[in-house]
N, C-alpha and C positions, 0 to 999 in steps of 0.2 A: 712518408708514410709508413706506420709498421703494422697495419691492419691487413690481413688479406680480405681482397675481392675480386669481383668478377661482374663484367659490363657484357653485355650483348645486348643484340637488336640497335635501330637508330629512329632519332626524332627525339621528340621532347622527353628531358630526364626523368626518370623514377627513382627513386631512392628506397631499399627494402630492408627494414630493421626487425628481426627475428625475436621471437619470444623467449621468456626465459626459459632456463633445460632444454635449450636445442642451438642449432646454428644456423648458417646459411641455408643449412637444407630442409628448414620449415617454409623455405618457399620453392621448394624443388618441382610441384605440378604449375603454383599461380606465376614464376618469372617467367617459364615459356611461353606461356600466354601473355604476358604483358607485351613481351620482347617482339611479339608481331606488328605491337602499333608504336613502341617507345624504345628509347635508352635504357635498360634495364639495369640498376647497382643493385647488388647483391653483395654483403661484407657479413665478417664473422665478430662481432663483437668483442672488444678487450677481455681476454680470459677465456673465449670460447673458439669451437673449431681451429681453424687454422692459423688464429692472432695471437699475439704475446699475452700473457700472463700481466696482471697489473704489476707494477713495480713499487706503486705507492698510492693513494687514494684516488680512486679512479672517476672520471668526470667524462659519462658519456657524450654530454650533449655537447663538449668540447671536439670530443672524437670525432663526431659527427660534422661540426665544422672544418675539423682540418682534412675530412675526407672529401668534401665538397670544395673546398680549395684547391687540393691537392688534385681531383678531376676536373677544375677550373669551371665549377658548376656555379654560374652566379644565381641561378634559381631553380629549384626542384620542385616535383613533386613528391611527398613523403608517404610512405606506407608503413605501418607502425604496427607491429602484432604485440600484445600483451606489455611486457616492458617496453619492447620496441616502439608501441602506443607512448607510453609514457613519455618518453626520449623524445620523440617528434611533435606531441604537445608542447613541450618545454621549449624544444628551439623553435618551434612555429611561433610562443610569446614570445620568446629572447631576441629572433631574427626574423621578424615579418617578411621584411623584404627579402629574402632567402628562401623563402616557399609557396607555391605555385597554388598548389592545392594540399588539403592534408585527409589520407584515410585511414581510419583509426580502427583495428578490429582486436574486439574483446580487450582493450587498455586496460593499464593499470594506471593509477594517478597518486602522483605527490601529494602529501597531506592528507590521502583519504585515511577514514580510519577503520582499518580492518577487523573483521570480528574475531569473538574468540574462537569457534568455531576453526573459521581461516587460520590464525595462528597454530593453533594446536594440531591441525594437521600439517602446517611448513616444522611443527617443532618434533612432530612423530619422526619423520622423516631426518632432519638434523642429528636427534640423540640416535639413529643406526648406523650413522658414520664409524669409523671408516667402512664398513660392510657394504660395499658398493649394490648389491643385489638386494640384502635386505632395504637399501636406500630405493631402488628401484620397484621392489615390492610394494612399499609404501607408498611411494608417489603416484604411481599408475594406476593403482588403484581409486582413487580419488574419483569424485562424481565430474569432475570438469573434463576428467578422460576418457568416461565411458563410451563414448560413441567411436572414436577413434580406436578403443583397445576392442573395441568388437569389429572391426572394419578390416580390410585388404591392408591397410599401411601401419598395423600393430609393430611390425618388426621394425620399421623406421623408426615410428616412437620411441622404442624400445632403443635401438644403436642411439640417437641422440642422447636420450637423456642418459644412458650410461658413460658414453663419452664424455659429456657434461659433467656428471658425479667425476670423473677420474682428472677431467683438467681442476676442478677448484679443490681437489687434495692436493695439487701443486701450488695453489695461489698461496701469497703471504698475508699478512692479517692485513686488510685494508678495509675503506670506508667507501661509498658511494656518494658523490658529490652532486648533489643540485641545484640550481637556481634557488633562492629567497625571493620573496615569499613563494610558498608552495605553490603549484599551479591550482588545486583546487581553490584557492583563493583569488584567481585572476582569469576563472573561465570565462566571465564579460568580457575580457580583453582577446580573447579569443577572434581577432576580425579575419584570417583565413578561413577561405570555405571549405567546409568540413564534412566528410561522409563517415559515420559512425558503424559499422556494421559487429551483432553480437550475436551468438547463439542462445539458443533458447534454455539449452541446456547447461550453462554453464555453470561456473559456483556461483553463489547465491550473491556474494560480494563483488563480483563481476558484474551481475545485472543491476547492483546497487549503484554503482559507479556509471551504469548508462543516466539514472537521473541525474546526479552529477551536473554531466556536461549537455544538461538541457537548458544553462547558465548561458552558452556559447550562442550567438547572434546568427552564425550563419553556420548552422549545422541541419545535417538529415541525419534520421535512423532507419537501419534495417535489422530486424531480426529474423535469421532465420531457423526456424521451429525443430527442425531434426540435428542442430549442430551444439557439438558441447567446445570446450573453450580452443581446440583445433581445428576449427571449419578450414585453415590453409591447406589440411592435408586433406580433409573429408570433401568440401565441398568448393574445390580449387574454380571449377567453371562459374560456379555462381559468383563468386567473387570477381571473377576477371570479368563479368556483364555489370555486374552494379558499378567496378570502378570504371570502366570506360566509358559507361553510360554519363554516370557522373560529371567525368573528368572533359567528355566531350559536348556539355552542354554549353 
């Protein structure tokens, strides 16, 4: 196993999948709370944090399977944030026997048609490359980071994104490989008990993803009114209580 990971706590295994533009520090405040009750695994996705850069097309779903096998976890609860939620959803659709519960925090979704506004936002960030400070300025001025950038964890958010942008400059050309058909066409098949948490001040596209997930048969929704996309940093206590209540039912 070449991915960097950390394990803390004891009990039922919980695997944390971080958002894009961050690393396992996305869970800096949530993981210690969950480790009171569970065996918590946090890891850096390929190309982020302390994990190696992709040397070929990256299959994050296969990476997750390899991690579970390496740790000899036959079944675990998956908690995914943003693209981590997309990975967790794909994994639950393709290996449901390996997933006890699914918690999705502002997830992205394969096959979702993102808006021109969102694509323009990402395009402006990419156009600033390789000027990392300009990329940071354009990224973190986005509405999906409004709450976190006005709060006490602003510096951590900046540190994670700066490190992420430095890492992606090292990556060779590669593509992300996702299962087919895309998850948006299979949400009716998502049989795993699921908790979906979203901040009301997130980007509009991420709020629209919420409606797509209403097709899932065993899903519960929680909206946090004063949170943006980075509610892992701004609302860890709320997440802990929602997640533990959900898992202990």
